[in-house]
PyMOL CGO cylinders between C-alpha atoms (Angstrom):
from pymol import cmd
from pymol.cgo import CYLINDER

trace = [
    CYLINDER, -19.45, 227.54, 186.93, -16.32, 230.00, 186.53, 0.3, 1, 1, 1, 1, 1, 1,
    CYLINDER, -16.32, 230.00, 186.53, -17.27, 231.47, 183.08, 0.3, 1, 1, 1, 1, 1, 1,
    CYLINDER, -17.27, 231.47, 183.08, -20.72, 232.14, 184.19, 0.3, 1, 1, 1, 1, 1, 1,
    CYLINDER, -20.72, 232.14, 184.19, -19.82, 233.71, 187.57, 0.3, 1, 1, 1, 1, 1, 1,
    CYLINDER, -19.82, 233.71, 187.57, -16.76, 235.24, 186.52, 0.3, 1, 1, 1, 1, 1, 1,
    CYLINDER, -16.76, 235.24, 186.52, -14.98, 234.91, 189.97, 0.3, 1, 1, 1, 1, 1, 1,
    CYLINDER, -14.98, 234.91, 189.97, -11.57, 236.91, 190.68, 0.3, 1, 1, 1, 1, 1, 1,
    CYLINDER, -11.57, 236.91, 190.68, -9.93, 233.63, 192.05, 0.3, 1, 1, 1, 1, 1, 1,
    CYLINDER, -9.93, 233.63, 192.05, -10.00, 229.90, 191.09, 0.3, 1, 1, 1, 1, 1, 1,
    CYLINDER, -10.00, 229.90, 191.09, -8.64, 227.45, 193.41, 0.3, 1, 1, 1, 1, 1, 1,
    CYLINDER, -8.64, 227.45, 193.41, -8.64, 223.59, 192.32, 0.3, 1, 1, 1, 1, 1, 1,
    CYLINDER, -8.64, 223.59, 192.32, -6.97, 221.48, 194.96, 0.3, 1, 1, 1, 1, 1, 1,
    CYLINDER, -6.97, 221.48, 194.96, -5.85, 217.71, 194.80, 0.3, 1, 1, 1, 1, 1, 1,
    CYLINDER, -5.85, 217.71, 194.80, -6.49, 217.72, 190.89, 0.3, 1, 1, 1, 1, 1, 1,
    CYLINDER, -6.49, 217.72, 190.89, -3.99, 215.18, 190.09, 0.3, 1, 1, 1, 1, 1, 1,
    CYLINDER, -3.99, 215.18, 190.09, -3.37, 217.27, 186.95, 0.3, 1, 1, 1, 1, 1, 1,
    CYLINDER, -3.37, 217.27, 186.95, 0.04, 218.39, 185.55, 0.3, 1, 1, 1, 1, 1, 1,
    CYLINDER, 0.04, 218.39, 185.55, 0.97, 222.19, 185.67, 0.3, 1, 1, 1, 1, 1, 1,
    CYLINDER, 0.97, 222.19, 185.67, 0.84, 222.44, 181.48, 0.3, 1, 1, 1, 1, 1, 1,
    CYLINDER, 0.84, 222.44, 181.48, -2.90, 221.22, 181.71, 0.3, 1, 1, 1, 1, 1, 1,
    CYLINDER, -2.90, 221.22, 181.71, -3.44, 223.87, 184.71, 0.3, 1, 1, 1, 1, 1, 1,
    CYLINDER, -3.44, 223.87, 184.71, -1.97, 226.40, 182.31, 0.3, 1, 1, 1, 1, 1, 1,
    CYLINDER, -1.97, 226.40, 182.31, -4.15, 225.50, 179.57, 0.3, 1, 1, 1, 1, 1, 1,
    CYLINDER, -4.15, 225.50, 179.57, -7.59, 225.59, 182.02, 0.3, 1, 1, 1, 1, 1, 1,
    CYLINDER, -7.59, 225.59, 182.02, -6.24, 229.27, 182.51, 0.3, 1, 1, 1, 1, 1, 1,
    CYLINDER, -6.24, 229.27, 182.51, -6.01, 230.20, 179.03, 0.3, 1, 1, 1, 1, 1, 1,
    CYLINDER, -6.01, 230.20, 179.03, -9.41, 228.53, 178.67, 0.3, 1, 1, 1, 1, 1, 1,
    CYLINDER, -9.41, 228.53, 178.67, -10.75, 230.52, 181.13, 0.3, 1, 1, 1, 1, 1, 1,
    CYLINDER, -10.75, 230.52, 181.13, -8.98, 233.93, 180.12, 0.3, 1, 1, 1, 1, 1, 1,
    CYLINDER, -8.98, 233.93, 180.12, -7.00, 234.48, 183.50, 0.3, 1, 1, 1, 1, 1, 1,
    CYLINDER, -7.00, 234.48, 183.50, -4.13, 236.50, 183.21, 0.3, 1, 1, 1, 1, 1, 1,
    CYLINDER, -4.13, 236.50, 183.21, -2.12, 234.30, 186.05, 0.3, 1, 1, 1, 1, 1, 1,
    CYLINDER, -2.12, 234.30, 186.05, -2.12, 230.48, 187.29, 0.3, 1, 1, 1, 1, 1, 1,
    CYLINDER, -2.12, 230.48, 187.29, 0.21, 228.88, 190.37, 0.3, 1, 1, 1, 1, 1, 1,
    CYLINDER, 0.21, 228.88, 190.37, 0.39, 225.14, 189.53, 0.3, 1, 1, 1, 1, 1, 1,
    CYLINDER, 0.39, 225.14, 189.53, 2.98, 222.54, 191.43, 0.3, 1, 1, 1, 1, 1, 1,
    CYLINDER, 2.98, 222.54, 191.43, 3.42, 219.63, 189.38, 0.3, 1, 1, 1, 1, 1, 1,
    CYLINDER, 3.42, 219.63, 189.38, 2.54, 216.33, 190.76, 0.3, 1, 1, 1, 1, 1, 1,
    CYLINDER, 2.54, 216.33, 190.76, 4.64, 213.87, 192.38, 0.3, 1, 1, 1, 1, 1, 1,
    CYLINDER, 4.64, 213.87, 192.38, 3.67, 210.22, 191.95, 0.3, 1, 1, 1, 1, 1, 1,
    CYLINDER, 3.67, 210.22, 191.95, 0.24, 210.13, 193.63, 0.3, 1, 1, 1, 1, 1, 1,
    CYLINDER, 0.24, 210.13, 193.63, 0.81, 213.02, 195.85, 0.3, 1, 1, 1, 1, 1, 1,
    CYLINDER, 0.81, 213.02, 195.85, 0.78, 216.76, 195.25, 0.3, 1, 1, 1, 1, 1, 1,
]
cmd.load_cgo(trace, "trace")
């Protein structure tokens, strides 16, 4: 979806993904910045 529509902002919530994975997604989508908070156990 993001690649087809090219939105300015993408908000992902409750993914249980680590910041490193979010950074990888940011790079693959060619975005300039990313703010990610690592999960703690099963809560974000």
